C-alpha positions, 0 to 999 in steps of 0.5 A, spaced: 657 955 374 658 952 381 663 946 383 664 941 389 666 946 394 659 950 392 654 945 391 651 943 398 646 938 396 642 934 390 635 933 389 633 926 387 627 927 383 624 920 384 619 918 379 616 925 378 609 926 377 605 919 378 598 922 378 596 919 385 599 912 384 605 914 389 602 912 395 600 905 392 607 904 389 610 906 396 606 901 399 608 896 394 615 897 395 615 898 402 612 891 402 618 888 398 623 892 402 620 888 408 620 882 405 627 882 403 629 884 410 625 879 413 627 873 408 635 875 409 635 875 416 631 869 417 636 865 412 642 868 417 638 866 423 637 859 421 644 858 418 647 861 424 643 856 429 642 850 425 649 846 426 647 841 420 647 848 415 655 849 417 657 847 411 661 852 405 655 852 401 651 855 407 657 859 409 657 863 402 649 863 403 649 867 409 654 872 407 650 873 401 644 874 405 648 879 409 650 883 403 643 883 400 640 886 406 645 892 405 645 892 398 637 894 398 638 898 404 643 903 401 637 905 396 630 903 399 629 908 404 631 914 400 627 911 394 621 910 399 621 917 402 621 920 394 615 916 393 612 919 400 613 926 400 616 927 392 623 930 390 628 929 396 634 933 398 640 929 399 647 932 401 653 932 397 656 927 402 650 923 402 650 922 395 657 920 395 656 915 400 650 912 397 654 912 390 660 908 394 656 903 398 651 901 392 657 900 388 661 896 393 655 892 394 654 891 387 661 889 386 661 884 392 655 881 389 659 879 383 665 876 386 660 872 391 656 869 386 663 867 383 665 864 389 658 860 390 659 857 383 666 855 384 664 852 391 658 848 387 663 846 381 668 843 387 662 839 390 659 836 384 666 835 379 671 833 385 666 830 391 672 826 394 677 832 394 671 837 396 672 837 404 680 838 403 679 843 397 673 847 400 675 848 407 674 853 412 680 857 411 678 857 403 671 859 405 674 865 409 679 867 404 674 867 398 669 871 402 674 876 405 677 877 398 670 878 395 668 884 400 675 887 400 675 887 392 668 890 393 670 896 397 676 898 394 674 898 386 669 904 386 674 908 390 677 910 383 670 912 380 667 915 386 673 920 387 673 922 379 666 923 379 665 927 385 671 931 383 668 934 377 665 941 377 657 941 377 653 946 374 647 950 378 642 945 375 643 940 381 637 935 380 638 928 379 633 925 375 633 918 378 631 915 385 638 914 387 645 917 386 647 913 380 653 914 375 649 916 369 644 921 372 650 924 376 654 925 370 649 929 366 650 935 372 657 935 370 659 942 367 666 939 364 666 933 359 665 926 363 669 922 358 675 920 362 670 918 368 666 914 363 671 910 360 675 909 366 668 906 369 667 902 363 674 899 364 673 897 371 666 895 371 667 890 365 673 887 369 669 886 376 663 884 372 665 880 366 671 876 370 666 873 375 661 872 370 665 868 365 668 864 371 661 863 373 659 861 366 665 856 366 663 853 373 657 851 370 659 849 363 663 844 367 658 842 372 653 841 366 658 836 363 659 832 370 652 832 371 650 829 364 655 823 365 651 821 371 648 815 369 642 815 374 636 820 373 635 821 380 643 822 381 642 828 375 636 831 379 640 831 386 646 834 383 642 839 379 638 841 385 644 843 389 646 849 384 639 850 381 637 856 386 644 859 385 643 859 377 636 862 378 639 868 382 645 869 377 641 869 371 636 874 375 642 879 377 646 879 371 640 879 366 637 885 370 644 889 371 646 887 363 639 890 361 641 897 364 648 898 363 649 894 356 644 899 353 648 906 351 646 911 356 644 916 351 639 912 348 636 910 355 629 914 357 629 916 364 623 912 365 626 906 362 632 906 366 629 907 373 624 901 371 630 897 370 634 899 376 628 898 380 629 890 378 636 889 380 636 894 386 629 892 389 626 886 386 632 882 385 634 882 393 627 880 395 627 874 390 633 871 392 631 869 399 625 866 397 628 862 391 633 859 396 628 858 402 622 855 397 627 851 393 632 848 398 629 842 402 635 843 408 633 850 409 626 849 410 627 843 414 632 847 419 627 853 419 621 848 421 626 845 427 628 852 429 620 854 429 619 848 433 624 849 438 622 856 439 615 854 440 617 849 445 621 854 449 615 858 449 611 853 452 616 851 457 
């Protein structure tokens, strides 16, 4: 038996034997990662340089894009390496860091989605009071609380998890240091860690989720009272992209963590984990750019200004 003083590293098994498919999947996931980075950096750039997008809605979108870059970067590089070279060693400290930062980004995303839904609720349900209620100070406060809450919440789980004694079997049957596969290596009963994590995870996911649902119930009720069809369409268009992102994120996250760990096959767990760690962050900038007329117009202006500058 070894413990945290003797375990120097873990071995990420990744996707195991893929019978020659690893390079094909490597190309696909590398492309997804590049699209995620480029898409979110592009949104950040457009919002930063276009004055017409200096509004609370796009302030939160810029925070969200910045979050998505680090959310997927905490997982993708190591995962790509396991596809390229096979099982990959990760140091004990590196596993803690990956576990912590990914957990932090996931919690920040829950809080940020709730803040964005609250912004849309005020914009649609209280349009006259919206400028006063959602001013710059309020935006900064909501964003700061989201980031602070995200970075503080996983501290308890990380501390309890990596203080457990680990046996000599140090192979993690996953492509990143996630809670369930790490706890399987513990020599002692991880029940206390699991219960504590469940309570924390329930709070930081369900509270923002219920606030988001409550916001959209009020939004739908307000929109249905609008007499004109055009008015309803304009109101729904301002929050449809955010609603798609909320559905994708909570849908994939819930699929993984709502099913008891004991009943999940390792392959199935990895497949669903890919959805919310790699695929969803790529879809978000596509949804916000392709479905948002203001972002598309600002992007065209930015491109034309760049072309003009190069021409002169």
